[in-house]
NUVOVEX-411248 format. One line per 8 residues: number of its first residue (from 1); for each residue y, z, x of C-alpha. Coordinates in pm, 1 decimal. Last residue first. Example, Ala and Ser with C-alpha at 12.3 -4.5 7.8 and 13.67 -1.06 7.14 Angstrom:
2
2) -106.0,714.0,1367.0  -450.0,780.0,1230.0
This chain:
404
404) -1937.0,-3905.6,-2536.1  -1600.6,-4024.0,-2411.5  -1347.6,-3753.7,-2322.5  -1039.3,-3733.4,-2539.0  -816.1,-4012.1,-2664.0  -511.5,-3793.6,-2601.8  -594.7,-3787.2,-2234.0  -620.1,-4164.4,-2214.0
396) -298.6,-4215.8,-2413.7  -95.9,-3971.8,-2203.6  -218.0,-4107.6,-1871.7  -160.5,-4468.2,-1980.6  187.6,-4386.9,-2107.5  285.1,-4210.9,-1785.9  162.4,-4508.1,-1583.0  348.6,-4766.5,-1788.9
388) 210.5,-4898.0,-2115.4  257.2,-5249.1,-2257.3  -96.5,-5370.3,-2183.9  -246.6,-5050.1,-2323.4  -121.5,-5108.9,-2677.0  -441.6,-4970.6,-2832.8  -683.1,-4791.7,-2594.6  -1013.0,-4978.4,-2594.3
380) -1197.5,-4707.2,-2399.2  -1313.8,-4955.3,-2135.3  -970.8,-5120.9,-2135.1  -799.4,-4785.4,-2086.4  -1037.4,-4712.9,-1797.0  -953.3,-5044.6,-1633.4  -582.7,-4977.8,-1684.3  -615.6,-4634.0,-1524.9
372) -802.8,-4780.7,-1227.3  -529.6,-5035.8,-1174.5  -258.7,-4769.5,-1191.7  -439.8,-4573.1,-922.7  -635.2,-4255.3,-996.9  -547.5,-3905.1,-883.4  -365.5,-3817.0,-1204.8  -679.4,-3894.1,-1400.2
364) -874.0,-3620.2,-1222.6  -889.7,-3375.2,-1511.0  -758.4,-3030.7,-1605.5  -422.2,-3085.6,-1439.1  -299.7,-2764.4,-1280.4  -98.5,-2533.8,-1499.2  234.4,-2355.7,-1469.8  450.3,-2632.6,-1327.2
356) 323.9,-2895.4,-1572.2  384.7,-2653.2,-1858.8  746.4,-2599.1,-1757.6  850.7,-2270.1,-1605.0  742.7,-1908.1,-1587.8  529.5,-1697.4,-1352.7  447.4,-1358.6,-1493.4  611.2,-1030.8,-1383.5
348) 336.8,-771.1,-1368.3  257.7,-573.1,-1682.8  442.5,-558.8,-2012.5  497.6,-186.8,-2072.5  494.0,-41.9,-1720.7  679.1,-337.4,-1574.9  940.3,-337.2,-1852.0  994.9,35.3,-1792.9
340) 1043.5,-22.9,-1420.8  1285.6,-305.8,-1497.8  1492.8,-77.8,-1720.4  1494.0,186.3,-1444.1  1617.4,-63.3,-1187.7  1885.9,-195.6,-1422.1  2019.5,147.6,-1516.6  2057.8,243.9,-1152.5
332) 2223.8,-86.9,-1065.9  2462.9,-66.9,-1361.0  2575.5,283.9,-1269.2  2713.2,146.3,-942.1  2954.2,-86.2,-1127.6  2900.0,-452.8,-1039.1  3100.2,-626.9,-764.9  2952.3,-420.2,-481.5
324) 2699.5,-682.1,-372.6  2950.4,-964.0,-409.8  3236.3,-812.2,-211.9  2979.9,-682.2,35.5  2860.1,-1033.2,120.4  3209.7,-1156.3,204.6  3301.2,-832.4,379.6  2987.8,-846.6,594.3
316) 3048.7,-1210.3,689.3  3400.6,-1138.0,807.6  3274.6,-831.1,994.0  3010.0,-1038.4,1171.4  3262.2,-1306.5,1273.0  3512.9,-1055.9,1404.9  3234.9,-879.1,1591.9  3122.4,-1205.5,1747.1
308) 3467.6,-1271.3,1889.2  3490.3,-916.0,2020.2  3154.7,-926.0,2195.3  3185.8,-1274.1,2342.8  3529.1,-1205.3,2490.6  3403.2,-863.3,2596.6  3128.7,-1023.0,2806.2  3378.8,-1232.8,3001.0
300) 3600.5,-928.7,3061.8  3299.6,-726.6,3175.2  3182.7,-995.2,3414.8  3522.5,-1023.7,3582.2  3591.0,-648.8,3583.6  3272.9,-549.9,3766.4  2897.6,-583.4,3720.7  2839.1,-330.0,3445.0
292) 2885.4,-3.3,3633.9  3219.2,-122.5,3764.7  3338.0,-180.3,3409.6  3273.5,182.3,3310.8  3460.0,287.0,2994.8  3547.6,-61.8,2877.8  3188.5,-180.8,2899.4  3054.4,128.2,2722.7
284) 3306.5,96.7,2438.3  3225.0,-270.7,2386.8  2851.8,-200.8,2389.8  2891.8,71.8,2128.2  3093.4,-163.5,1907.0  2836.7,-437.6,1968.4  2560.8,-208.1,1843.4  2767.5,-129.2,1533.8
276) 2830.1,-498.3,1467.2  2457.9,-564.0,1498.2  2389.7,-291.7,1241.5  2660.0,-423.2,1007.3  2500.3,-765.7,1005.6  2152.9,-612.5,969.6  2256.6,-393.4,676.5  2412.2,-695.6,508.9
268) 2091.3,-892.8,556.8  1884.3,-606.6,416.6  2106.8,-582.5,109.6  2076.9,-958.7,64.0  1699.4,-951.4,97.3  1670.0,-665.8,-151.6  1883.8,-856.2,-400.9  1675.4,-1171.5,-359.0
260) 1353.4,-977.9,-413.7  1494.9,-787.1,-709.8  1513.9,-1062.8,-968.8  1208.0,-1264.9,-871.8  1003.2,-960.3,-771.7  1057.8,-771.8,-1098.7  858.7,-445.1,-1107.0  731.4,-508.4,-754.0
252) 1093.4,-461.7,-628.2  1118.1,-92.4,-727.1  1075.7,52.4,-378.2  1260.7,-239.1,-219.9  1563.1,-182.1,-445.7  1582.8,180.5,-336.9  1528.8,107.2,32.7  1805.8,-155.4,24.4
244) 2033.9,97.1,-143.1  1964.5,334.7,146.4  2054.6,56.6,389.5  2382.3,-9.3,212.2  2475.2,359.2,242.7  2404.5,362.7,616.3  2599.1,40.0,668.9  2907.8,171.5,494.7
236) 2906.1,477.5,720.9  2875.7,252.6,1025.7  3168.7,37.9,912.3  3381.9,344.3,854.1  3296.2,493.0,1193.5  3366.5,164.4,1372.7  3725.0,173.6,1251.9  3837.1,-123.4,1039.4
228) 4014.2,-415.3,1212.1  4362.5,-466.5,1062.9  4506.5,-271.5,774.2  4233.2,-38.7,644.3  4190.2,-49.1,267.2  3902.2,-296.1,283.7  3686.6,-62.8,492.1  3765.6,224.8,256.2
220) 3657.9,10.7,-39.8  3329.0,-63.7,134.5  3266.7,308.1,182.9  3338.6,366.1,-185.9  3093.4,92.4,-282.7  2823.0,238.1,-59.5  2886.5,583.3,-205.8  2859.7,444.8,-558.0
212) 2537.1,262.4,-472.0  2387.0,589.1,-343.2  2493.0,780.4,-653.4  2373.6,501.6,-882.8  2027.4,490.7,-727.4  1989.0,867.4,-755.9  2119.4,879.0,-1112.8  1888.7,604.4,-1234.8
204) 1596.1,754.4,-1044.3  1658.8,1103.1,-1184.4  1684.2,965.0,-1536.8  1355.2,784.8,-1487.7  1194.8,1114.1,-1384.5  1337.1,1285.8,-1692.1  1209.1,1007.6,-1915.9  865.7,1023.4,-1755.0
196) 824.2,1398.5,-1794.7  924.7,1645.4,-1523.7  707.3,1908.9,-1356.3  569.4,1661.3,-1104.6  918.8,1600.7,-968.4  962.9,1952.9,-829.6  879.6,1881.3,-464.2  729.8,2203.7,-330.8
188) 398.5,2051.2,-229.4  588.4,1806.4,-12.5  724.3,2086.5,207.4  439.1,2051.5,455.2  549.9,1697.3,524.2  905.4,1805.8,603.3  787.5,2073.0,844.6  538.0,1832.1,999.3
180) 818.0,1581.8,1054.6  1041.7,1845.0,1212.1  766.2,1968.2,1442.9  684.1,1612.6,1551.1  1047.5,1542.5,1635.5  1061.3,1855.2,1850.5  741.6,1756.7,2030.7  874.0,1406.2,2090.9
172) 1201.2,1548.6,2223.2  1033.1,1812.3,2439.3  808.3,1551.1,2592.8  987.7,1551.0,2925.9  896.1,1249.7,3135.0  851.2,1040.0,2819.4  1192.9,1102.1,2666.9  1406.7,1076.7,2980.0
164) 1190.9,790.4,3106.9  1261.8,583.4,2798.3  1634.0,649.2,2827.2  1629.8,562.4,3198.4  1457.0,233.9,3121.8  1719.5,152.7,2860.8  1999.1,243.2,3101.2  1853.0,14.0,3365.0
156) 1826.2,-268.4,3114.0  2189.4,-224.8,3011.2  2300.7,-228.5,3375.3  2097.2,-539.0,3451.2  2238.1,-707.5,3140.9  2597.4,-647.7,3241.4  2531.9,-765.0,3595.6  2385.6,-1087.4,3457.3
148) 2725.1,-1193.0,3324.6  2723.4,-1546.5,3457.1  2862.7,-1693.8,3775.2  3021.0,-1978.7,3584.7  3129.1,-1844.3,3249.4  2903.7,-1778.5,2947.2  3057.6,-1975.8,2660.6  2778.4,-2232.4,2621.2
140) 2525.0,-1949.3,2596.6  2701.2,-1823.2,2285.9  2416.1,-1751.0,2042.2  2169.2,-1672.8,2320.9  2426.3,-1448.0,2490.3  2476.3,-1240.1,2176.6  2106.1,-1221.6,2100.5  2039.9,-1095.5,2454.1
132) 2319.0,-838.7,2417.0  2171.2,-723.3,2087.1  1827.7,-678.8,2244.8  1966.8,-485.3,2541.5  2184.1,-270.1,2315.1  1887.4,-196.7,2090.6  1695.7,-66.9,2393.0  1958.2,199.3,2462.4
124) 1999.2,304.1,2099.7  1627.3,318.2,2026.6  1543.0,526.7,2331.1  1831.6,768.8,2277.7  1750.1,803.3,1902.5  1422.4,995.8,1927.0  1552.3,1347.4,1870.1  1791.3,1206.1,1613.0
116) 1502.9,1071.4,1405.2  1345.6,1417.6,1383.8  1680.2,1572.7,1291.1  1726.2,1331.3,1002.8  1368.6,1386.5,885.3  1414.2,1764.3,882.7  1757.4,1752.8,720.2  1655.0,1512.2,444.0
108) 1341.4,1706.2,359.4  1513.6,2046.3,341.5  1816.5,1910.2,157.7  1608.6,1732.9,-103.7  1364.8,2019.8,-155.4  1650.8,2242.7,-273.3  1671.4,2059.3,-609.4  1472.1,1733.9,-598.8
100) 1550.1,1605.8,-948.8  1897.9,1465.0,-878.4  1771.4,1333.4,-540.2  1514.1,1095.1,-686.0  1612.4,780.2,-494.4  1776.2,990.8,-224.4  1433.8,1134.4,-145.2  1297.5,785.8,-80.1
92) 1586.9,676.3,140.1  1538.0,977.4,363.9  1165.2,905.1,366.5  1235.6,549.2,476.5  1458.6,679.4,754.2  1181.7,899.8,889.7  936.6,608.9,890.2  1194.6,396.0,1072.3
84) 1226.5,663.9,1340.0  850.6,658.1,1398.4  864.9,278.7,1425.1  1133.7,294.0,1694.6  937.0,553.6,1890.0  626.0,336.8,1879.5  815.9,24.1,1980.5  981.0,194.2,2277.7
76) 661.2,358.5,2399.0  479.0,27.3,2380.8  232.5,-56.2,2104.8  -142.8,-72.8,2162.7  -224.0,177.2,1887.7  -55.5,-44.3,1630.9  7.0,167.2,1321.0  14.6,7.9,976.0
68) -347.0,-49.4,882.9  -487.8,263.0,1048.8  -202.8,466.4,905.9  -261.1,345.0,549.4  -633.8,419.1,573.0  -566.3,771.6,698.6  -314.0,824.8,419.3  -568.2,722.8,155.2
60) -854.3,913.9,317.2  -684.8,1253.2,331.1  -1012.0,1430.5,419.8  -935.4,1443.0,792.1  -603.3,1614.6,735.1  -281.8,1461.8,859.3  -76.4,1486.3,1178.7  -244.6,1228.3,1392.8
52) -357.6,1506.9,1624.3  -504.3,1669.8,1313.3  -790.4,1422.5,1308.0  -821.9,1079.9,1147.0  -733.9,864.5,1443.9  -766.9,1052.2,1770.8  -966.5,785.1,1950.4  -706.8,524.9,1855.7
44) -430.2,732.6,2012.4  -624.2,764.5,2335.9  -705.8,395.3,2347.9  -350.2,316.9,2454.8  -398.2,509.3,2781.6  -98.7,426.6,2998.0  17.4,791.5,2975.0  345.5,664.2,2829.1
36) 143.7,452.1,2587.7  -62.5,753.5,2480.2  249.3,958.4,2414.1  410.5,677.0,2216.7  89.0,624.3,2020.0  83.3,992.1,1925.6  442.8,960.2,1808.7  343.1,656.2,1602.8
28) 68.6,863.1,1439.0  316.6,1132.3,1339.9  544.5,873.5,1183.1  252.0,703.3,1007.8  136.5,1028.6,850.0  489.1,1115.1,740.9  533.9,767.5,593.2  202.8,777.0,409.7
20) 259.4,1127.2,272.0  608.2,1028.6,153.9  475.2,714.2,-13.1  205.3,906.2,-199.9  443.0,1181.3,-312.5  704.4,930.0,-428.4  446.4,724.4,-616.9  284.8,1022.2,-788.7
12) 624.8,1159.3,-895.4  729.3,820.8,-1030.2  406.1,779.3,-1224.5  154.7,545.8,-1068.7  -36.3,257.1,-1229.7  239.7,6.8,-1153.3  254.7,82.4,-781.9  587.0,170.5,-620.3
4) 694.5,34.4,-285.4  679.5,105.5,86.8  349.7,-80.6,120.9  0.0,0.0,0.0
């Protein structure tokens, strides 16, 4: 099962199942990171299903999910990144039903937030390398003679140092694991199971609307700033957009045609703002220590690419955001709940369209040549066959039925 609801689950069952899966995967990814650092990728595989993974042996559903989702041969950097993504998904999940979570919301959100923060140095440093590579690939024709390789070497060195800082001293991984286990152990206290379906739907509608409202407010703040908006505002907007993306993704199976495009657009906006944030960090680092990045000449050339790309990304983000935030936030919450109810009542979204699009031809007449159709019409003595075009021949032959 993916990070999405299943039709035969209640909302409380779905949220509990997804949370267990994400916690189990996060703990497994941390085990993979440790095994990768020890250059023993088989170690994590050997431990699958025991408490070292972070879930009980008899939890077959979570164990199966982890074995499908977790790559035991992943690098330290990939494993840490995936563990952080699991934590962020849980944070999005609890925001979906936040109005019904009571104190459990704050406890879960804080623990998963703190776990992700313990692992952020690796992600941040390696993200800068990847973003820089994307930047240069997109503007290779603007890289000056002599290049800007010194910038990349410095970024790569910092990324390696960040990995070493985490793997040489496992305090951060251990701290992240403790926070994830704490959040996982608190699942039994989630109060959703005590609510009926209408109350659970009300919580979803309110949770989705609250997140969408915060995203819309953050967007409005970005627009209100004269000139380039501060990086902090753009980053705050991005976080809210990403939570909305999680919410739409969770409900997407209820109406894939309607919600798939919306989820993709939210994800695209999050990615645009994410790249802009990485470039903002890169810009600040380059300005702070030009000598450490190959000297003034390389840094100035790199900044030309960075700042030009940031203007383009922000222009795109505003254009997409103006459309995503056009409807009132309450409308999104009400829409997702209405689609959930339609899913429960009427089943999976059916394919629709013209008859010829919905059904394959039940015979092989469409595969025959015009000459073959005319011969067949002659054999069956179809009236008016000499004046018929291909469509007419097909229609007349089918209407005549199969010969005895």
